N, CA and C of each residue as an Amber inpcrd file, in Angstrom:
protein
   681
  54.0380000 134.0190000 -44.2340000  53.1700000 133.7340000 -45.3650000
  51.7530000 133.4480000 -44.8610000  50.7650000 134.1440000 -45.4080000
  49.3820000 134.0080000 -44.9620000  48.5680000 133.3050000 -46.0370000
  47.8550000 132.2520000 -45.6510000  46.9240000 131.5890000 -46.5620000
  45.6400000 132.4010000 -46.6210000  45.3980000 133.0350000 -47.7490000
  44.3130000 134.0010000 -47.8570000  42.9400000 133.3450000 -47.9000000
  42.8950000 132.0420000 -48.1560000  41.6080000 131.3560000 -48.1200000
  40.9430000 131.4660000 -46.7610000  41.7460000 131.5030000 -45.7110000
  41.1950000 131.6240000 -44.3610000  40.4860000 132.9590000 -44.1640000
  41.0020000 134.0050000 -44.8200000  40.3710000 135.3200000 -44.7100000
  38.9940000 135.3020000 -45.3600000  38.8880000 134.6600000 -46.5220000
  37.5970000 134.5690000 -47.2110000  36.6020000 133.7420000 -46.4000000
  37.0760000 132.6490000 -45.8170000  36.1960000 131.8180000 -44.9940000
  35.7110000 132.5940000 -43.7790000  36.5920000 133.3810000 -43.1860000
  36.2140000 134.2060000 -42.0400000  35.2310000 135.3010000 -42.4540000
  35.4200000 135.8660000 -43.6510000  34.5220000 136.9140000 -44.1450000
  33.0970000 136.4010000 -44.3070000  32.9620000 135.1160000 -44.6180000
  31.6360000 134.5340000 -44.7320000  31.1250000 133.9380000 -43.4400000
  32.0230000 133.3590000 -42.6520000  31.6090000 132.6880000 -41.4270000
  31.2840000 133.6310000 -40.2890000  32.0550000 134.7180000 -40.1620000
  31.8490000 135.6520000 -39.0420000  30.4530000 136.2760000 -39.0420000
  29.9440000 136.8030000 -40.1710000  28.5890000 137.3830000 -40.1300000
  27.5030000 136.3540000 -39.8450000  27.6840000 135.1040000 -40.2890000
  26.6970000 134.0710000 -39.9720000  26.6500000 133.8490000 -38.4650000
  27.8240000 133.7000000 -37.8560000  27.9050000 133.5300000 -36.4060000
  27.3500000 134.7600000 -35.6980000  27.6570000 135.9490000 -36.2230000
  27.2170000 137.1950000 -35.5940000  25.6990000 137.3100000 -35.5800000
  25.0770000 137.0520000 -36.7160000  23.6270000 137.2130000 -36.8280000
  22.8930000 136.2110000 -35.9460000  23.2960000 134.9470000 -36.0020000
  22.5930000 133.9350000 -35.2080000  22.8690000 134.0980000 -33.7120000
  24.0690000 134.5340000 -33.3640000  24.3740000 134.7880000 -31.9540000
  23.5390000 135.9620000 -31.4310000  23.4430000 137.0240000 -32.2320000
  22.6270000 138.1760000 -31.8440000  21.1630000 137.7650000 -31.6920000
  20.7200000 136.8860000 -32.5890000  19.3250000 136.4180000 -32.5080000
  19.0770000 135.6850000 -31.1970000  19.9680000 134.7830000 -30.8220000
  19.7590000 134.0180000 -29.5960000  19.9190000 134.8810000 -28.3490000
  20.7430000 135.9040000 -28.4150000  20.8210000 136.8610000 -27.3040000
  19.5040000 137.6110000 -27.1800000  18.9390000 138.0150000 -28.3420000
  17.6540000 138.7190000 -28.3470000  16.5390000 137.8290000 -27.8170000
  16.5550000 136.5490000 -28.1850000  15.5420000 135.6030000 -27.6920000
  15.6580000 135.4500000 -26.1800000  16.8670000 135.3030000 -25.6800000
  17.0810000 135.0920000 -24.2440000  16.6640000 136.3010000 -23.4220000
  16.6350000 137.4820000 -24.0560000  16.2010000 138.6990000 -23.3600000
  14.7470000 139.0490000 -23.6510000  14.0610000 138.1810000 -24.3830000
  12.6480000 138.3830000 -24.6600000  12.3450000 139.4820000 -25.6590000
  13.3240000 139.8540000 -26.4640000  13.1200000 140.9490000 -27.4210000
  12.5470000 140.4820000 -28.7520000  12.7370000 139.2170000 -29.0910000
  12.1670000 138.6340000 -30.3160000  11.6390000 137.2500000 -29.9730000
  10.6610000 136.7550000 -30.7360000  10.1300000 135.4050000 -30.4650000
  11.1390000 134.3210000 -30.8130000  10.9590000 133.1690000 -30.1710000
  11.8400000 132.0330000 -30.4170000  11.2680000 131.1440000 -31.5140000
  12.0830000 130.8380000 -32.5160000  11.6600000 129.9720000 -33.6080000
  12.8920000 129.5540000 -34.4060000  12.6570000 128.8520000 -35.5030000
  13.7130000 128.5850000 -36.4740000  13.5630000 129.6270000 -37.5780000
  14.3020000 130.7470000 -37.5070000  14.0490000 131.8650000 -38.4300000
  14.1960000 131.5040000 -39.8940000  15.0650000 130.5410000 -40.2080000
  15.2400000 130.1440000 -41.6060000  13.9960000 129.4650000 -42.1690000
  13.1970000 128.8520000 -41.2880000  12.0160000 128.1060000 -41.7250000
  10.7060000 128.7840000 -41.3340000  10.7190000 129.5110000 -40.2150000
   9.4750000 130.0810000 -39.7060000   9.3830000 131.5930000 -39.8730000
  10.5100000 132.2770000 -39.9560000  10.4980000 133.7150000 -40.2090000
   9.7500000 134.5230000 -39.1760000   9.8990000 134.1610000 -37.8930000
   9.1590000 134.8610000 -36.8440000   9.6950000 136.2600000 -36.5810000
  10.8830000 136.5480000 -37.0800000  11.4690000 137.8780000 -36.9010000
  12.4280000 138.1570000 -38.0470000  12.7830000 139.4090000 -38.2110000
  13.7220000 139.7930000 -39.2650000  15.1380000 139.8110000 -38.7280000
  16.0990000 139.8590000 -39.6240000  17.4970000 139.9830000 -39.2060000
  17.7110000 141.3080000 -38.4860000  17.0800000 142.3560000 -38.9880000
  17.2350000 143.6800000 -38.3750000  16.7960000 143.6850000 -36.9180000
  15.7300000 142.9330000 -36.6080000  15.2050000 142.9100000 -35.2390000
  16.1890000 142.3180000 -34.2560000  17.1310000 141.5050000 -34.7440000
  18.1120000 140.8950000 -33.8410000  19.1660000 141.8950000 -33.3880000
  19.1940000 143.0790000 -34.0020000  20.2190000 144.0480000 -33.6400000
  19.6710000 145.3870000 -33.2100000  18.4050000 145.4240000 -32.7920000
  17.7860000 146.7040000 -32.4460000  17.9050000 147.0650000 -30.9790000
  17.7240000 146.1010000 -30.1000000  17.7070000 146.3940000 -28.6660000
  19.0180000 145.9460000 -28.0180000  19.3080000 146.5570000 -26.8870000
  20.5050000 146.1840000 -26.1200000  20.1660000 144.9760000 -25.2370000
  21.0790000 144.0280000 -25.0490000  22.5160000 144.0580000 -25.3640000
  22.8770000 143.4860000 -26.7360000  21.9040000 142.8460000 -27.4180000
  22.2450000 142.2140000 -28.6970000  22.6790000 143.2270000 -29.7480000
  22.1650000 144.4660000 -29.6510000  22.5510000 145.4880000 -30.6230000
  24.0390000 145.8000000 -30.5320000  24.5750000 145.7940000 -29.3040000
  26.0050000 146.0490000 -29.1230000  26.8320000 144.9340000 -29.7340000
  26.3870000 143.6890000 -29.5000000  27.0920000 142.5490000 -30.0740000
  26.9930000 142.5730000 -31.5970000  25.8160000 142.9000000 -32.1130000
  25.5920000 142.9350000 -33.5610000  26.5440000 143.9280000 -34.2260000
  26.6190000 145.1390000 -33.6810000  27.5100000 146.1560000 -34.2610000
  28.9790000 145.7620000 -34.0990000  29.3140000 145.1950000 -32.9480000
  30.7140000 144.8450000 -32.6630000  31.2240000 143.7310000 -33.5690000
  30.3250000 142.9710000 -34.1640000  30.7470000 141.8870000 -35.0460000
  30.4920000 142.1880000 -36.5210000  29.3980000 142.8820000 -36.8320000
  29.0540000 143.1180000 -38.2300000  29.9180000 144.2080000 -38.8690000
  30.2780000 145.2270000 -38.1140000  31.1300000 146.2790000 -38.6820000
  32.5250000 145.7220000 -39.0120000  33.1800000 144.9530000 -38.1080000
  34.4340000 144.3010000 -38.5080000  34.2350000 143.3300000 -39.6680000
  33.0770000 142.6660000 -39.7270000  32.7940000 141.7610000 -40.8420000
  32.7800000 142.5270000 -42.1570000  32.1530000 143.7090000 -42.1420000
  32.0900000 144.5350000 -43.3500000  33.4850000 144.9880000 -43.7770000
  34.3160000 145.3530000 -42.8140000  35.6790000 145.7680000 -43.1350000
  36.4930000 144.5960000 -43.6800000  36.2380000 143.4070000 -43.1370000
  36.9010000 142.2060000 -43.6390000  36.4590000 141.9170000 -45.0740000
  35.1740000 142.1820000 -45.3760000  34.6720000 141.9920000 -46.7370000
  35.3400000 142.9550000 -47.7180000  35.6080000 144.1730000 -47.2690000
  36.3240000 145.1180000 -48.1300000  37.6760000 144.5320000 -48.5460000
  38.3920000 144.0070000 -47.5570000  39.6870000 143.3940000 -47.8420000
  39.5190000 142.1740000 -48.7320000  38.4660000 141.4030000 -48.4900000
  38.1820000 140.2230000 -49.3100000  38.0170000 140.6080000 -50.7780000
  37.2770000 141.6660000 -51.0500000  37.0270000 142.0370000 -52.4500000
  38.2900000 142.5710000 -53.1210000  39.1510000 143.2140000 -52.3500000
  40.4530000 143.6110000 -52.9010000  41.2630000 142.3650000 -53.2710000
  41.2900000 141.3950000 -52.3510000  42.0200000 140.1540000 -52.6150000
  41.4120000 139.3960000 -53.7870000  40.0930000 139.4350000 -53.9030000
  39.4350000 138.7640000 -55.0180000  39.9130000 139.3210000 -56.3490000
  40.0570000 140.6480000 -56.4300000  40.5720000 141.2680000 -57.6530000
  41.9660000 140.7520000 -57.9820000  42.8230000 140.6640000 -56.9640000
  44.1790000 140.1730000 -57.1780000  44.1820000 138.7030000 -57.6020000
  43.2970000 137.9220000 -57.0270000  43.2310000 136.5040000 -57.3880000
  42.7260000 136.3130000 -58.8190000  41.7440000 137.1200000 -59.2050000
  41.2210000 137.0260000 -60.5760000  42.3130000 137.3560000 -61.5970000
  43.1090000 138.3650000 -61.2940000  44.2320000 138.7070000 -62.1690000
  45.1960000 137.5340000 -62.2550000  45.4050000 136.8590000 -61.1390000
  46.3460000 135.7420000 -61.0920000  45.8640000 134.5600000 -61.9380000
  44.5820000 134.2250000 -61.8500000  44.1200000 133.0260000 -62.5670000
  43.8950000 133.2770000 -64.0520000  43.5380000 134.5220000 -64.3930000
  43.2810000 134.8380000 -65.8030000  44.5400000 135.3660000 -66.4850000
  45.5140000 135.7720000 -65.6670000  46.8420000 136.2320000 -66.1100000
  46.8190000 137.5360000 -66.8990000  45.7730000 138.3010000 -66.7840000
  45.7850000 139.6430000 -67.3680000  44.8060000 140.5230000 -66.6080000
  45.1080000 141.8070000 -66.5860000  44.2550000 142.7450000 -65.8790000
  43.0810000 143.1500000 -66.7540000  41.9720000 143.4860000 -66.1040000
  40.7850000 143.8890000 -66.8370000  39.9890000 144.8770000 -65.9910000
  39.3690000 145.8460000 -66.6580000  38.4840000 146.7670000 -65.9380000
  37.3180000 146.0140000 -65.3030000  36.9740000 144.9060000 -65.8890000
  35.9250000 144.0350000 -65.3650000  36.2450000 143.6170000 -63.9360000
  37.5170000 143.3260000 -63.6700000  37.9320000 142.9140000 -62.3360000
  37.7910000 144.0630000 -61.3430000  38.1380000 145.2560000 -61.7780000
  38.0450000 146.3970000 -60.8790000  36.5890000 146.7630000 -60.5830000
  35.6980000 146.4620000 -61.5210000  34.2760000 146.6650000 -61.2640000
  33.7970000 145.7150000 -60.1640000  34.3380000 144.5040000 -60.1710000
  34.0390000 143.5620000 -59.0940000  34.4400000 144.1580000 -57.7510000
  35.6340000 144.7370000 -57.6940000  36.1140000 145.3350000 -56.4450000
  35.2390000 146.5060000 -56.0210000  34.8710000 147.3630000 -56.9590000
  34.0510000 148.5360000 -56.6370000  32.6890000 148.1130000 -56.0970000
  32.0700000 147.1370000 -56.7470000  30.7610000 146.6490000 -56.2840000
  30.8780000 146.0300000 -54.8940000  31.9330000 145.2470000 -54.6730000
  32.1390000 144.6480000 -53.3660000  32.4000000 145.6970000 -52.3000000
  33.1600000 146.7160000 -52.6540000  33.4540000 147.7990000 -51.7180000
  32.1860000 148.5650000 -51.3600000  31.3810000 148.8980000 -52.3700000
  30.1160000 149.6130000 -52.1310000  29.2000000 148.7790000 -51.2450000
  29.1330000 147.4830000 -51.5320000  28.3180000 146.5810000 -50.7230000
  28.7490000 146.6240000 -49.2590000  30.0360000 146.5630000 -49.0110000
  30.5620000 146.5570000 -47.6420000  30.2890000 147.8730000 -46.9320000
  30.4350000 148.9810000 -47.6450000  30.1780000 150.3070000 -47.0600000
  28.7260000 150.4250000 -46.6230000  27.8120000 149.9370000 -47.4550000
  26.4000000 150.0510000 -47.1130000  25.9880000 149.0510000 -46.0370000
  26.7440000 147.9700000 -45.8650000  26.5100000 147.0960000 -44.7130000
  26.8220000 147.8490000 -43.4320000  27.8870000 148.6300000 -43.4410000
  28.2210000 149.4480000 -42.2710000  27.1400000 150.4930000 -42.0200000
  26.6700000 151.1510000 -43.0980000  25.6190000 152.1650000 -42.9560000
  24.3470000 151.5600000 -42.3690000  24.0050000 150.3630000 -42.8320000
  22.8270000 149.6590000 -42.3260000  23.0010000 149.3050000 -40.8480000
  24.1660000 148.7830000 -40.4930000  24.4160000 148.3470000 -39.1250000
  24.3840000 149.5210000 -38.1530000  24.9670000 150.6370000 -38.5560000
  25.0120000 151.8210000 -37.6860000  23.6040000 152.3450000 -37.4090000
  22.7030000 152.2350000 -38.3960000  21.3560000 152.7950000 -38.2690000
  20.4100000 151.9260000 -37.4520000  20.7900000 150.6900000 -37.1610000
  19.9140000 149.8030000 -36.4000000  19.6660000 150.3500000 -34.9960000
  18.4140000 150.2510000 -34.5510000  18.0740000 150.6560000 -33.1950000
  17.5950000 152.0850000 -33.0700000  17.7300000 152.8860000 -34.1390000
  17.2640000 154.2750000 -34.1030000  15.8650000 154.3590000 -34.7030000
  14.9790000 155.1250000 -34.0880000  13.5720000 155.1880000 -34.4770000
  13.3190000 156.2650000 -35.5230000  14.1590000 157.2750000 -35.5930000
  13.9490000 158.3870000 -36.5230000  13.7560000 157.8730000 -37.9590000
  12.7650000 158.4450000 -38.7120000  12.5060000 157.9960000 -40.0940000
  13.7340000 158.0750000 -40.9960000  14.6110000 159.0390000 -40.7410000
  15.8250000 159.1590000 -41.5430000  16.7020000 157.9240000 -41.3920000
  16.7880000 157.4070000 -40.1670000  17.5650000 156.1840000 -39.9420000
  16.8790000 154.9770000 -40.5740000  15.5310000 155.0230000 -40.5920000
  14.7970000 153.9520000 -41.2550000  15.1110000 153.9020000 -42.7370000
  15.1960000 155.0760000 -43.3520000  15.5700000 155.1510000 -44.7600000
  16.9960000 154.6560000 -44.9670000  17.8850000 155.0380000 -44.0520000
  19.2830000 154.5930000 -44.1420000  19.3740000 153.0770000 -44.0480000
  18.5570000 152.4740000 -43.1690000  18.5570000 151.0110000 -43.0470000
  18.0910000 150.3580000 -44.3380000  16.9910000 150.8620000 -44.9050000
  16.4330000 150.2530000 -46.1190000  17.3830000 150.3830000 -47.2990000
  17.9440000 151.5820000 -47.4670000  18.8940000 151.7960000 -48.5670000
  20.1460000 150.9630000 -48.3470000  20.6210000 150.9490000 -47.1010000
  21.8360000 150.2150000 -46.7860000  21.7120000 148.7320000 -47.0670000
  20.6360000 148.1100000 -46.5860000  20.4900000 146.6680000 -46.7610000
  20.2150000 146.3120000 -48.2180000  19.4740000 147.1780000 -48.9320000
  19.1830000 146.9160000 -50.3460000  20.4540000 146.9510000 -51.1880000
  21.2720000 147.9830000 -50.9920000  22.4970000 148.1060000 -51.7770000
  23.5470000 147.0810000 -51.3380000  23.5340000 146.7320000 -50.0670000
  24.4470000 145.6850000 -49.5950000  24.1830000 144.3730000 -50.3180000
  22.9280000 143.9530000 -50.3180000  22.5800000 142.6790000 -50.9430000
  22.7380000 142.7240000 -52.4620000  22.2540000 143.8020000 -53.0970000
  22.2480000 143.8480000 -54.5570000  23.6550000 143.9850000 -55.1360000
  24.4830000 144.8550000 -54.5570000  25.8510000 145.0250000 -55.0680000
  26.6800000 143.7640000 -54.8490000  26.4940000 143.1150000 -53.6950000
  27.2150000 141.8700000 -53.4290000  26.8060000 140.7910000 -54.4220000
  25.5050000 140.7180000 -54.7160000  25.0210000 139.7120000 -55.6640000
  25.6250000 139.9170000 -57.0450000  25.6440000 141.1580000 -57.5250000
  26.1990000 141.4380000 -58.8560000  27.6790000 141.0760000 -58.8920000
  28.4210000 141.4590000 -57.8430000  29.8500000 141.1270000 -57.7780000
  30.0590000 139.6160000 -57.7640000  29.2380000 138.9050000 -57.0160000
  29.3640000 137.4550000 -56.9440000  29.0110000 136.7950000 -58.2720000
  28.0120000 137.3140000 -58.9580000  27.6710000 136.7980000 -60.2850000
  28.8380000 136.9790000 -61.2500000  29.4890000 138.1320000 -61.1800000
  30.6320000 138.3960000 -62.0580000  31.7820000 137.4530000 -61.7450000
  32.0520000 137.2250000 -60.4680000  33.1200000 136.3140000 -60.0790000
  32.8050000 134.9000000 -60.5530000  31.5710000 134.4690000 -60.3590000
  31.1700000 133.1260000 -60.8000000  31.3750000 132.9540000 -62.2960000
  31.0260000 133.9740000 -63.0470000  31.1870000 133.9240000 -64.5040000
  32.6590000 133.8040000 -64.9000000  33.5180000 134.5960000 -64.2730000
  34.9530000 134.5620000 -64.5760000  35.5510000 133.2080000 -64.2210000
  35.2150000 132.7040000 -63.0260000  35.7630000 131.4230000 -62.5800000
  35.2790000 130.2890000 -63.4750000  33.9940000 130.3050000 -63.8070000
  33.4360000 129.2400000 -64.6450000  34.1320000 129.2140000 -66.0110000
  34.3230000 130.3950000 -66.6060000  34.9890000 130.4590000 -67.9120000
  36.4480000 130.0300000 -67.8120000  37.0990000 130.3900000 -66.6990000
  38.5070000 130.0130000 -66.5150000  38.6530000 128.5080000 -66.4120000
  37.7220000 127.8570000 -65.7300000  37.7640000 126.3920000 -65.6180000
  37.5090000 125.7490000 -66.9700000  36.5140000 126.2450000 -67.6920000
  36.1550000 125.6570000 -68.9860000  37.2530000 125.8590000 -70.0300000
  38.0080000 126.9560000 -69.9120000  39.0840000 127.2190000 -70.8750000
  40.3900000 126.5350000 -70.4970000  40.4220000 125.9130000 -69.3150000
  41.6260000 125.2160000 -68.8890000  42.6140000 126.0720000 -68.1310000
  42.2850000 127.3370000 -67.8810000  43.1900000 128.2080000 -67.1400000
  43.1870000 127.9050000 -65.6450000  42.1290000 127.2510000 -65.1800000
  41.9790000 126.9810000 -63.7490000  41.4290000 125.5680000 -63.5740000
  41.9980000 124.8520000 -62.6370000  41.5390000 123.5020000 -62.3400000
  41.0660000 123.4570000 -60.8870000  39.8100000 123.0310000 -60.6850000
  39.2330000 122.9860000 -59.3520000  38.6590000 121.6040000 -59.0570000
  38.8980000 121.0820000 -57.8580000  38.3120000 119.7840000 -57.4830000
  36.8650000 119.9530000 -57.0240000  36.1580000 118.8580000 -56.9530000
  34.8090000 118.8110000 -56.3860000  33.8090000 119.7330000 -57.0970000
  34.1110000 120.1020000 -58.3440000  33.2000000 120.9910000 -59.0980000
  32.8760000 122.2710000 -58.3250000  33.8840000 122.8490000 -57.6900000
  33.6590000 124.0390000 -56.8760000  33.1260000 125.2160000 -57.6850000
  33.4730000 125.2790000 -58.9700000  32.9590000 126.3710000 -59.8010000
  31.4460000 126.2520000 -59.9800000  30.9310000 125.0250000 -59.9880000
  29.4800000 124.8380000 -60.0670000  28.7920000 125.2840000 -58.7850000
  29.4830000 125.0900000 -57.6670000  28.9060000 125.5320000 -56.3990000
  28.7040000 127.0460000 -56.3870000  29.6310000 127.7780000 -56.9770000
  29.4600000 129.2300000 -57.0640000  28.2420000 129.5840000 -57.9020000
  28.0730000 128.8930000 -59.0140000  26.9230000 129.1350000 -59.8900000
  25.6210000 128.7750000 -59.1680000  25.6230000 127.6590000 -58.4570000
  24.4270000 127.2280000 -57.7260000  24.0490000 128.2440000 -56.6530000
  25.0540000 128.7310000 -55.9240000  24.7980000 129.7280000 -54.8780000
  24.1640000 130.9840000 -55.4730000  24.7210000 131.4720000 -56.5740000
  24.1750000 132.6720000 -57.2160000  22.7690000 132.4110000 -57.7550000
  22.5540000 131.2040000 -58.2950000  21.2270000 130.8570000 -58.7850000
  20.1890000 130.8420000 -57.6820000  20.5700000 130.2940000 -56.5280000
  19.6540000 130.2730000 -55.3810000  19.3280000 131.6890000 -54.9310000
  20.3410000 132.5620000 -54.9030000  20.1000000 133.9470000 -54.4970000
  19.1540000 134.6520000 -55.4590000  19.3520000 134.4320000 -56.7560000
  18.4650000 135.0520000 -57.7450000  17.0340000 134.5630000 -57.5830000
  16.8690000 133.2580000 -57.4340000  15.5240000 132.6970000 -57.2690000
  14.8830000 133.1640000 -55.9710000  15.6800000 133.2180000 -54.9190000
  15.1700000 133.6800000 -53.6300000  14.7080000 135.1250000 -53.7100000
  15.5180000 135.9610000 -54.3790000  15.1390000 137.3600000 -54.5440000
  13.8830000 137.5190000 -55.3710000  13.7460000 136.7310000 -56.4300000
  12.5660000 136.8100000 -57.2950000  11.3030000 136.3420000 -56.5850000
  11.4700000 135.4920000 -55.5640000  10.3120000 134.9930000 -54.8190000
   9.5780000 136.1040000 -54.0720000  10.2630000 137.2110000 -53.8110000
   9.6190000 138.2970000 -53.0730000   8.5060000 138.9500000 -53.8850000
   8.5730000 138.8530000 -55.2150000   7.5490000 139.4930000 -56.0610000
   6.2070000 138.7780000 -55.9620000   6.1290000 137.4550000 -56.2590000
   4.8320000 136.7830000 -56.1000000   4.3850000 136.7010000 -54.6480000
   5.3520000 136.6760000 -53.7150000   4.9940000 136.5900000 -52.2960000
   4.1640000 137.7910000 -51.8700000   4.5480000 138.9660000 -52.3690000
   3.8280000 140.1870000 -51.9900000   2.4340000 140.2530000 -52.6110000
   2.1860000 139.4310000 -53.6350000   0.8960000 139.4620000 -54.3420000
  -0.0600000 138.3870000 -53.8350000   0.4630000 137.1710000 -53.6260000
  -0.4060000 136.0230000 -53.3930000  -0.4740000 135.5440000 -51.9470000
   0.4170000 136.0140000 -51.0780000   0.4280000 135.5030000 -49.7170000
  -0.0010000 136.5780000 -48.7260000  -0.8040000 136.1570000 -47.7500000
  -1.3210000 137.1150000 -46.7650000  -0.2710000 137.4660000 -45.7070000
   0.5240000 136.4690000 -45.2960000   1.5440000 136.7200000 -44.2740000
   2.8560000 137.1070000 -44.9640000   2.8460000 138.2710000 -45.6000000
   3.9920000 138.6970000 -46.3980000   5.2150000 138.9310000 -45.5320000
   5.0330000 139.5290000 -44.3610000   6.1880000 139.8450000 -43.5200000
   6.9060000 138.5760000 -43.0800000   6.1530000 137.5340000 -42.7490000
   6.7640000 136.2670000 -42.3500000   7.5580000 135.6620000 -43.4960000
   6.9640000 135.6550000 -44.6810000   7.6430000 135.1000000 -45.8470000
   8.8610000 135.9400000 -46.2180000   8.7270000 137.2510000 -46.1060000
   9.8720000 138.1360000 -46.3690000  11.0220000 137.8370000 -45.4200000
  10.6950000 137.5710000 -44.1530000  11.7310000 137.2460000 -43.1750000
  12.4360000 135.9360000 -43.5270000  11.6500000 134.9320000 -43.9280000
  12.2380000 133.6490000 -44.3210000  13.1680000 133.8400000 -45.5070000
  12.7170000 134.6080000 -46.4930000  13.5390000 134.8690000 -47.6800000
  14.8110000 135.6120000 -47.2990000  14.6740000 136.6110000 -46.4230000
  15.8230000 137.4120000 -46.0120000  16.8710000 136.5640000 -45.2990000
  16.4440000 135.7200000 -44.3670000  17.3810000 134.8790000 -43.6110000
  18.1140000 133.9200000 -44.5440000  17.3610000 133.2460000 -45.4010000
  17.9690000 132.2660000 -46.2980000  18.8750000 132.9320000 -47.3240000
  18.4460000 134.0830000 -47.8470000  19.2560000 134.8080000 -48.8170000
  20.5890000 135.1970000 -48.1950000  20.5480000 135.7250000 -46.9770000
  21.7670000 136.1820000 -46.3170000  22.7360000 135.0250000 -46.0750000
  22.2110000 133.9030000 -45.5820000  23.0740000 132.7530000 -45.2980000
  23.7250000 132.2400000 -46.5770000  22.9280000 132.1020000 -47.6470000
  23.4670000 131.6180000 -48.9200000  24.5150000 132.5860000 -49.4610000
  24.2600000 133.8930000 -49.3330000  25.2130000 134.8810000 -49.8160000
  26.5480000 134.7700000 -49.0840000  26.4990000 134.5680000 -47.7620000
  27.7350000 134.4240000 -46.9960000  28.4510000 133.1220000 -47.3350000
  27.7030000 132.0950000 -47.7370000  28.3350000 130.8390000 -48.1440000
  29.2250000 131.0290000 -49.3650000  28.8960000 132.0210000 -50.1960000
  29.7170000 132.3160000 -51.3700000  31.1440000 132.6490000 -50.9450000
  31.2890000 133.4580000 -49.8910000  32.6160000 133.8220000 -49.3970000
  33.3710000 132.5780000 -48.9200000  32.6510000 131.6880000 -48.2490000
  33.2820000 130.4810000 -47.7240000  33.7530000 129.5710000 -48.8560000
  32.9060000 129.4000000 -49.8880000  33.2910000 128.5480000 -51.0170000
  34.4840000 129.1430000 -51.7620000  34.4920000 130.4550000 -51.9570000
  35.6610000 131.0580000 -52.6130000  36.8970000 130.9270000 -51.7370000
  36.7010000 130.9370000 -50.4220000  37.8350000 130.7030000 -49.5260000
  38.4230000 129.3140000 -49.7190000  37.5600000 128.3330000 -49.9020000
  38.0280000 126.9720000 -50.1770000  38.7650000 126.9310000 -51.5170000
  38.2280000 127.6460000 -52.5070000  38.8860000 127.7130000 -53.8200000
  40.2550000 128.3690000 -53.6910000  40.3600000 129.4370000 -52.9120000
  41.6600000 130.0830000 -52.7070000  42.6440000 129.1260000 -52.0470000
  42.1420000 128.3020000 -51.1320000  43.0330000 127.3530000 -50.4540000
  43.5570000 126.3080000 -51.4320000  42.6850000 125.7670000 -52.2780000
  43.1300000 124.7060000 -53.1980000  43.9930000 125.2650000 -54.3310000
  43.8660000 126.5790000 -54.5920000  44.7360000 127.1920000 -55.6070000
  45.9760000 127.8200000 -54.9730000  46.1290000 127.6120000 -53.6460000
  47.3170000 128.0660000 -52.9180000  47.5270000 129.5760000 -53.0580000
  46.4480000 130.3300000 -52.8400000  46.5100000 131.7900000 -52.8930000
  47.0550000 132.2800000 -51.5620000  48.2510000 132.9040000 -51.6120000
  48.9330000 133.3220000 -50.3860000  49.4620000 134.7400000 -50.5000000
  49.7990000 135.2830000 -49.3450000  50.4190000 136.6080000 -49.2780000
  51.7230000 136.4810000 -48.5140000  52.7680000 137.0210000 -49.1040000
  54.0760000 136.9840000 -48.4420000  54.5330000 138.3930000 -48.1140000
  55.2140000 138.5410000 -46.9950000  55.7620000 139.8170000 -46.5650000
  57.2840000 139.7440000 -46.5950000  57.9010000 140.7420000 -47.2020000
  59.3580000 140.8030000 -47.2660000  59.8440000 142.0660000 -46.5960000
  60.8230000 141.9440000 -45.7490000  61.3970000 143.0930000 -45.0650000
  62.6970000 143.4590000 -45.7490000  62.7630000 144.6890000 -46.2430000
  63.9730000 145.1230000 -46.9350000  65.1200000 145.3730000 -45.9700000
  66.3260000 145.2340000 -46.4950000  67.5220000 145.4730000 -45.6590000
  68.2380000 146.7420000 -46.1090000
């Protein structure tokens, strides 16, 4: 019997560890400046995976992370069916958005380190669709969970359903900050980097919080061997 909450926590925790580890490898090799990227934005997330050896580590951890996210979104669909007790096309849309997000994370990761303009386009499209599709899927999950708690179908301790809403709210506000930043601030690239780092970390926290929710709701997988 597998406690599936651990899979969700790993889906969120592994990319956080991967990105920051790649960053410190890049710093130690002099490929990016040293700073607190969440506060100072001295480099982008992409820059942490462009040069070797950090690029090898970045790909070796982010591609498995993306595949783990695919499995996470499948499990999320099954969990939503379990708590709401009926199937809905709405749930399958959550899975499709999560799957698309994970696929484009792989496309983005594979394109890192290549100079050709075509790969540059692949990186931009990949990271944009990764973030946007994941956000929409997470917003949908937050809405379903919040309604399930309010209707009495689901009981959660520590107001965990509010944490999902707060995380999505922070992501929306963070994303919207890029619009005035590009108009009113001179150091746009630095501010964009700060927004990107914080947005990514908060987005991965969503997986961790849902993992905690899966644990408290005893979401498990059992394997039976036929005779």
